[in-house]
C-alpha positions in Angstrom: -40.1 -2.1 -39.6 -41.8 -5.1 -38.1 -42.2 -5.0 -34.4 -42.1 -7.9 -32.0 -45.2 -7.8 -29.8 -44.5 -7.2 -26.1 -46.2 -10.5 -25.0 -44.0 -12.4 -27.5 -40.8 -10.7 -26.2 -41.8 -11.5 -22.6 -42.5 -15.2 -23.5 -39.2 -15.6 -25.2 -37.3 -13.9 -22.4 -39.1 -16.0 -19.8 -38.4 -19.3 -21.6 -34.8 -18.4 -22.2 -34.4 -17.4 -18.5 -35.8 -20.8 -17.4 -33.5 -22.6 -19.8 -30.5 -20.6 -18.8 -31.1 -20.6 -15.1 -32.2 -24.2 -15.0 -31.1 -26.0 -11.9 -32.5 -29.0 -9.9 -35.5 -27.0 -8.5 -38.0 -25.1 -10.6 -37.6 -21.4 -11.5 -40.2 -19.3 -9.7 -42.1 -16.7 -11.6 -41.1 -14.0 -9.1 -37.4 -14.8 -10.0 -38.1 -14.3 -13.7 -40.0 -11.1 -13.0 -37.1 -9.8 -10.9 -34.4 -10.8 -13.5 -36.2 -9.8 -16.7 -38.5 -7.0 -15.5 -41.6 -8.8 -16.9 -44.8 -7.6 -15.3 -46.4 -10.4 -13.3 -49.8 -10.0 -15.0 -48.2 -10.8 -18.4 -45.9 -13.5 -17.1 -48.5 -15.8 -15.5 -50.8 -15.7 -18.5 -47.9 -16.5 -20.8 -46.5 -19.2 -18.6 -49.8 -21.1 -18.4 -50.1 -21.1 -22.2 -46.5 -22.4 -22.5 -47.3 -25.2 -20.0 -50.5 -26.1 -21.9 -48.4 -26.3 -25.1 -45.9 -28.7 -23.6 -42.9 -26.3 -23.6 -42.8 -25.8 -19.9 -43.8 -27.9 -16.9 -45.5 -26.2 -14.0 -44.6 -27.5 -10.5 -47.0 -26.6 -7.6 -46.2 -26.0 -4.0 -44.1 -23.7 -1.9 -41.0 -24.5 -3.9 -42.9 -24.7 -7.2 -42.3 -22.8 -10.4 -41.5 -23.8 -13.9 -39.0 -26.1 -15.6 -38.6 -27.0 -19.3 -40.8 -29.9 -20.4 -38.0 -31.2 -22.7 -34.3 -30.7 -23.2 -33.5 -27.2 -24.3 -31.9 -28.5 -27.5 -35.4 -29.9 -28.4 -37.4 -26.7 -27.9 -37.3 -24.2 -30.8 -38.0 -20.5 -30.7 -40.6 -21.2 -33.4 -42.6 -23.3 -31.0 -42.7 -20.5 -28.5 -43.7 -18.0 -31.2 -46.5 -20.2 -32.5 -47.8 -20.8 -28.9 -48.0 -17.1 -28.2 -49.4 -16.3 -31.7 -52.2 -18.8 -31.1 -52.9 -17.2 -27.7 -53.2 -13.8 -29.4 -55.4 -15.2 -32.2 -57.9 -16.4 -29.6 -58.0 -12.9 -28.1 -58.1 -11.1 -31.4 -61.6 -9.9 -32.2 -61.3 -8.9 -35.8 -59.3 -10.6 -38.5 -58.8 -8.8 -41.8 -60.4 -10.9 -44.5 -61.3 -8.2 -47.1 -59.1 -6.2 -49.4 -58.7 -5.6 -53.1 -57.8 -8.1 -55.7 -54.3 -6.7 -55.6 -54.1 -7.1 -51.9 -55.4 -10.6 -51.9 -53.3 -11.9 -54.9 -50.1 -9.9 -54.4 -49.6 -8.4 -51.0 -51.1 -11.2 -48.9 -49.1 -14.0 -50.6 -45.9 -11.9 -50.2 -46.6 -11.5 -46.5 -47.3 -15.3 -46.2 -44.0 -16.1 -47.9 -42.1 -13.8 -45.5 -43.9 -15.3 -42.5 -43.0 -18.8 -43.7 -39.3 -17.8 -44.1 -39.2 -16.3 -40.7 -40.8 -19.3 -39.0 -38.4 -21.7 -40.8 -35.5 -19.7 -39.4 -37.0 -19.6 -35.9 -37.6 -23.4 -36.1 -33.9 -23.8 -36.6 -33.0 -21.9 -33.4 -33.2 -23.8 -30.2 -33.1 -22.7 -26.5 -29.7 -24.4 -26.4 -28.5 -22.0 -29.1 -29.7 -18.9 -27.2 -28.1 -20.2 -24.0 -24.9 -20.6 -25.9 -25.1 -17.1 -27.1 -25.6 -15.9 -23.5 -22.5 -17.8 -22.4 -20.5 -16.5 -25.3 -21.2 -12.9 -24.5 -20.4 -13.4 -20.8 -23.9 -13.6 -19.2 -23.7 -16.1 -16.5 -26.6 -18.0 -14.9 -27.7 -16.4 -11.6 -27.1 -19.5 -9.5 -23.9 -20.6 -11.2 -25.5 -24.0 -11.4 -27.1 -25.2 -14.6 -29.0 -28.3 -15.6 -30.7 -28.9 -18.9 -33.6 -31.2 -18.1 -35.1 -33.3 -15.4 -36.9 -36.6 -15.7 
């Protein structure tokens, strides 16, 4: 079975946490760590990459933290996944380029098709969709106050 890398899961949980617990002030990383159990060392690294990608906005200062850079209905899970994959690709030392003719002409194209199908599906799921799922199953935002986006 395919496995979701830990860093990817942390990134998705953190972004959904921010989207779901959004309120007028930014969500601090220590709140995300407390709620989601994400180690701080992973979280800060991932959050900075998401800010750089334009998914989150970082706010400095004593009441600083993170907010969504756009409305949650305009941010897809596919965007988050691509951002973290790009981050991992930069850290990856060795990329598999070899293989037999069978591997190159049969296995790799199949894998590419599957990846394309998965990404199309992830591109169709927004943060709003996941927040709706959380509401549907009875998970309430911590503060009880939600907002979607600030200008």
